[in-house]
C-alpha positions in Angstrom: 13.7 2.0 -7.8 17.2 2.3 -6.6 18.8 1.2 -3.4 18.6 4.6 -1.8 14.9 4.8 -2.4 14.3 1.4 -1.0 16.4 2.2 2.1 14.4 5.4 2.6 11.1 3.5 2.4 12.2 0.8 4.7 13.5 3.2 7.4 10.4 5.4 7.3 8.1 2.4 7.4 9.9 1.3 10.5 8.6 4.5 12.0 5.0 3.8 11.1 5.0 0.1 12.3 4.7 1.0 16.0 1.4 2.9 15.2 0.2 0.4 12.7 -3.4 0.2 14.2 -3.8 4.0 14.1 -2.3 4.1 10.6 -4.7 1.4 9.3 -7.7 3.3 10.7 -6.5 6.6 9.1 -5.9 4.7 5.9 -9.4 3.3 5.7 -11.1 6.5 6.8 -9.2 8.4 4.0 -9.8 5.6 1.4 -13.6 5.7 2.0 -13.7 9.5 2.0 -11.8 9.5 -1.4 -14.1 6.9 -2.9 -17.2 5.7 -0.9 -18.0 3.2 -3.6 -15.0 1.1 -2.5 -16.3 0.5 1.0 -18.7 -2.4 0.0 -15.7 -4.3 -1.5 -14.5 -4.8 2.1 -16.7 -7.4 3.9 -14.5 -8.2 6.8 -13.9 -6.4 10.1 -11.9 -3.2 9.4 -9.7 -3.8 12.4 -8.7 -7.2 11.1 -8.4 -5.9 7.6 -6.2 -3.1 8.7 -3.9 -5.5 10.5 -3.7 -7.6 7.4 -3.0 -4.5 5.2 -0.2 -3.3 7.5 1.3 -6.7 7.7 1.2 -7.1 3.9 2.6 -3.6 3.5 5.5 -4.4 5.8 6.3 -7.6 3.9 6.2 -5.6 0.6 8.5 -2.9 2.0 11.0 -5.4 3.4 10.7 -7.3 0.1 11.7 -4.3 -2.1 15.3 -5.4 -1.6 14.5 -8.6 -3.4 11.9 -7.8 -6.0 12.3 -11.2 -7.8 11.0 -12.9 -4.6 8.3 -10.3 -3.9 6.7 -10.1 -7.4 5.0 -13.6 -7.3 3.2 -12.6 -4.1 2.1 -9.3 -5.6 0.9 -11.0 -8.8 -1.1 -13.5 -6.7 -2.7 -10.6 -4.9 -3.6 -9.0 -8.2 -5.2 -12.2 -9.3 -7.2 -12.4 -6.1 -8.4 -8.9 -6.6 -10.3 -10.0 -9.7 -12.7 -11.9 -7.4 -13.1 -8.9 -5.2 -14.2 -6.8 -8.3 -11.3 -4.4 -7.8 -11.0 -1.9 -10.7 -7.9 -0.2 -12.0 -9.0 3.1 -10.7 -9.1 1.7 -7.2 -5.3 1.2 -7.2 -4.8 5.0 -7.6 -7.2 5.7 -4.8 -5.5 3.2 -2.5 -2.1 4.8 -3.4 -3.4 8.3 -2.6 -4.9 7.1 0.7 -1.6 5.4 1.6 0.5 8.4 0.8 -1.9 10.6 2.9 -1.6 8.1 5.8 2.2 8.2 5.6 2.0 12.0 5.7 0.0 11.8 8.9 2.3 9.2 10.5 5.6 10.6 9.4 5.0 14.3 9.3 8.3 16.0 8.7 10.1 12.7 8.0 8.1 12.4 4.8 10.5 14.4 2.7 10.1 14.9 -1.0 12.6 12.1 -1.7 10.6 9.7 0.6 7.3 10.7 -1.0 8.7 10.2 -4.5 10.0 6.7 -3.5 6.7 5.7 -2.0 4.8 7.1 -5.1 7.0 5.0 -7.4 6.5 1.9 -5.2 2.8 2.3 -5.2 2.7 2.8 -8.9 4.9 -0.2 -9.6 3.1 -2.6 -7.3 -0.3 -1.4 -8.7 1.0 -2.0 -12.3 2.1 -5.6 -11.3 -1.2 -6.4 -9.7 -3.2 -4.9 -12.7 -1.1 -6.9 -15.2 -1.6 -10.1 -13.2 -5.4 -9.4 -12.9 -5.6 -9.0 -16.7 -3.6 -12.2 -17.4 
């Protein structure tokens, strides 16, 4: 990812943060619609889970400017996912649900460049988590 992509993601995510609760609800609704088999992997309250996901996403987006500092946390998350029985295919579904959620929250602000940047970020972070889970 280049600096321009990172700045695009960070500025657009700042537009989503004020509606984080709504975005989290939209995300989980879409995620479970895309793959109902994922729902049993989540045992906690979805409101709390959504707050955690949005907080983690915010940390990740802000951390894109310093990937060396961000990667250990993403790797640790990937290792924790082993215990949750997360499969590689789930990462793609989560990415699709996230992009759909961003489309709902950003509407016209989700340009092709922004979507491409988010797609690359989702793919990169999923690859890091998957590699850590396999290690």
